[in-house]
C-alpha positions, 0 to 999 in steps of 0.5 A: 262098214264104219260110218264116217267120222264126224268132226274136222276132215283132216283127209280133205283138208289135205287133198284140197291143199294138194290140188292147190299146190299142183294147181287147178289150171294144171289139172286136165278137166275130166281128172278135176271133174272126177276129183270134184265129183268125189269130194262133192258126193263125200260132202253131199252124199246122195245116199247113206254108205249102207245104201250105196255099197255094193254086194251081190245080195243088195245088187243082184238078189235084191236088184238094186242095180243103182249101186254100180253107179253109187259105190265107186263115187262114195267113201268110208271117211275123209282118209279113204277119199284122200288116199284114193283121190291123190292116186287119181290125181297122178294117174289122171294127169298122166292118162289123160295127157296120153289118151285125150280127155274124151277117151279118158272119161269114157274110160273112166265110166267104163271102168267104174261100171265094169269093175263093179260087175266083176266085183259081183262076179268074183264074190258070187264065185267065192261064195259058190266055191267055198260054199260061204253065203255070208261073201254075198253079203260082203259090201264095198265101197270106193274109187279104189278098184277103178284106181287098180284098173287105171294102175294096170293101164298106166303100167301098160304104157310105162312097162319099163322100170321098178316101183317100190313095195314094202321096200322091195323094188318090183317090175311095173309090170308086176307092180299092180300084183304086188301092191294088191298083196301088200295093201291086204297085208298092211290093211286086211280089212280093205276089199281084196276082190273089189281091188282084184276086179279093178286089175282083171278090168285093167288086163281086160282093156290092155290085154283083151278084147275091150279097148277094141269093144270100146272102140267100136261101141264109141264109133266117132272116135277112138283112144288112138291119136285121132284127136291130136288136138286133145293132147293137152298143154299145161301152163305153169299156174300153181305151185307144184313142189315138184322141180328139177326132175327128170321127165316121166315119159320115155324120150321122144314121147308126145314131143309136142307137149311142153316140157314144163309138164313133166314137173308135175309127174316128175318121173317118180313111182306112185309111192314117191309121188304120194310121199311127196304129195304128203310133205308138200300138203304138210310143209307149211305146218312144219310137220315131218311125221307122215301117218 
């Protein structure tokens, strides 16, 4: 695992620029708190990365279980933080609006811990099946596993349509799998098991028993519309740069939410949102190159 580079954190600057373009008042509270916590721990890490990352050897064999909590909230460098948090920004706006803040916070906490647990199980299984004990030493860090779980959840609520993956149109229901392969084709150094763990956790929630178990454990509230007051109304403070686009949601869905919210999701795929986010962040610098 590489250490964080010193100097100007360009990725962090672009992330903060994008947040202010959207407008802090237009980001629901749990999403905003998640962004803030990740930025804060990037600037003020609780422990060095080598003491925060998640592996079978460190977590299970050495009984360092606090890594389950530390690993999702620490990032290797500013670009790692940037791309994860831009993705979190758009997923959070959409999902927190739909689920309500209390349930969304619950989902984030459960997904963060369970993704780590599934990652450890996958790494242990691979190590045993392939007879490669070195797999137990593979150490993962970052929020991307949780983001893959949220991607599955988001695609479950918006099953129609297509996303563009490496130039190919892919149905939403297969988007997570296509992006899993694409990311590791483009960046083979990323954690395949960590991302796969996120997809499996998302499927446990959307197709398996996890949602019912969470509702039972929560007791006093559920992810359904038991708390209609949790559906947020956004104001128009802050400049987003996403004007004149069609609604992200299907017609008739949450009609009580003002239409001005739709300019922040724009009906675009995550890749299109990221491209626009980069352009909006770099606009004032007059740059047209995205690296």
